RODO-2510 file (C-alpha; in nm, 4 decimals, decimal comma):
residues 103
     n   res          X          Y          Z
     1     x    -1,9778    -1,9799     1,2244
     2     x    -1,9499    -2,1409     0,9145
     3     x    -2,2318    -2,2623     0,8519
     4     x    -2,4332    -1,9976     0,8834
     5     x    -2,1766    -1,7641     0,6632
     6     x    -2,0391    -1,5605     0,8879
     7     x    -1,7372    -1,3747     0,7681
     8     x    -1,3995    -1,5580     0,8104
     9     x    -1,2133    -1,2750     0,9092
    10     x    -1,4974    -1,2264     1,2087
    11     x    -1,4664    -1,6268     1,2777
    12     x    -1,0705    -1,5581     1,2962
    13     x    -1,1188    -1,2396     1,5237
    14     x    -1,3493    -1,4312     1,7870
    15     x    -1,0769    -1,6944     1,7923
    16     x    -0,8199    -1,5121     1,8649
    17     x    -0,9862    -1,2591     2,0660
    18     x    -1,0773    -1,5880     2,3024
    19     x    -0,7040    -1,7808     2,2681
    20     x    -0,5811    -1,4457     2,3254
    21     x    -0,7539    -1,3887     2,6260
    22     x    -0,7118    -1,6585     2,7651
    23     x    -0,3167    -1,6826     2,7442
    24     x    -0,3296    -1,3113     2,8497
    25     x    -0,2066    -1,1699     2,5701
    26     x    -0,3316    -0,8596     2,3740
    27     x    -0,5929    -0,8893     2,1770
    28     x    -0,5125    -0,8901     1,7963
    29     x    -0,6728    -0,9875     1,4383
    30     x    -0,6140    -0,9761     1,1475
    31     x    -0,5662    -0,7753     0,8404
    32     x    -0,8843    -0,6172     0,7454
    33     x    -0,9360    -0,2308     0,9753
    34     x    -1,2350    -0,2366     1,0304
    35     x    -1,2193    -0,5245     1,2342
    36     x    -0,9422    -0,3766     1,3705
    37     x    -1,1432    -0,0741     1,5225
    38     x    -1,4133    -0,3708     1,6369
    39     x    -1,1903    -0,5411     1,8288
    40     x    -1,0703    -0,2211     2,0482
    41     x    -1,4187    -0,1021     2,0901
    42     x    -1,5542    -0,4296     2,2151
    43     x    -1,1887    -0,4466     2,4372
    44     x    -1,3416    -0,1252     2,5453
    45     x    -1,6204    -0,2619     2,6639
    46     x    -1,5193    -0,5450     2,7879
    47     x    -1,4446    -0,9359     2,6098
    48     x    -1,6453    -1,0918     2,8858
    49     x    -2,0148    -0,8278     2,8497
    50     x    -2,0676    -1,0529     2,4508
    51     x    -2,1592    -1,3611     2,6818
    52     x    -2,3698    -1,1231     2,8743
    53     x    -2,5457    -0,9717     2,5664
    54     x    -2,3250    -0,6402     2,5271
    55     x    -2,1577    -0,6347     2,1853
    56     x    -2,0018    -0,4382     1,9847
    57     x    -2,2899    -0,2949     1,7552
    58     x    -1,9806    -0,3255     1,5325
    59     x    -1,9622    -0,6746     1,4734
    60     x    -2,3201    -0,6328     1,3478
    61     x    -2,2708    -0,4147     1,1032
    62     x    -1,9420    -0,5883     0,9906
    63     x    -2,1626    -0,9190     0,9466
    64     x    -2,3448    -0,7208     0,7497
    65     x    -2,1463    -0,5629     0,4601
    66     x    -1,9988    -0,9184     0,4325
    67     x    -2,3811    -1,0109     0,3489
    68     x    -2,3900    -0,7050     0,0887
    69     x    -2,0310    -0,8233    -0,0318
    70     x    -2,1809    -1,1763    -0,1023
    71     x    -2,5246    -1,0613    -0,2460
    72     x    -2,7108    -1,2090     0,0618
    73     x    -3,0591    -1,1562     0,1585
    74     x    -2,9855    -1,2294     0,5101
    75     x    -2,9312    -0,9532     0,7933
    76     x    -2,5781    -0,8764     1,0267
    77     x    -2,8746    -0,8274     1,3339
    78     x    -2,9756    -1,1349     1,2998
    79     x    -2,7407    -1,3278     1,3053
    80     x    -2,5488    -1,1088     1,5783
    81     x    -2,8872    -1,2476     1,7929
    82     x    -2,8478    -1,5892     1,6960
    83     x    -2,4666    -1,5720     1,8061
    84     x    -2,5542    -1,3972     2,1417
    85     x    -2,8780    -1,7114     2,2018
    86     x    -2,6075    -1,9644     2,1349
    87     x    -2,3172    -1,7912     2,3409
    88     x    -2,5708    -1,8238     2,6050
    89     x    -2,6730    -2,1629     2,5752
    90     x    -2,2997    -2,3064     2,6226
    91     x    -2,2706    -2,0916     2,8897
    92     x    -2,5997    -2,2475     3,0717
    93     x    -2,4784    -2,6022     2,9590
    94     x    -2,1776    -2,5400     3,1608
    95     x    -2,3289    -2,3983     3,4421
    96     x    -2,5545    -2,6680     3,4611
    97     x    -2,2588    -2,9234     3,4185
    98     x    -2,1066    -2,6792     3,7449
    99     x    -2,4070    -2,6900     3,9725
   100     x    -2,4788    -3,0807     3,8839
   101     x    -2,0329    -3,1745     3,9811
   102     x    -2,0824    -2,9793     4,2751
   103     x    -2,3993    -3,0189     4,4218
***
């Protein structure tokens, strides 16, 4: 995520959400109020659903705001699309590995 100029606070929030979910803790994110709102909205939808293609639309908005802060012409929507594709590839590779071990 760092290689494509993802907002560092978004990176921290996503990694924190994954870590907290694995440990069974409540969601905690940085001090940025807008990201706290995004995390709560994603929690309402379901954290697992990000991988299935159901991210909260506010992720895109938060990334777009970061790009605007950097005066970048990049698109928050495009970044979210790329992230979802990467997540799907990871899930597919995990499934193939598991399937290979079982069979």
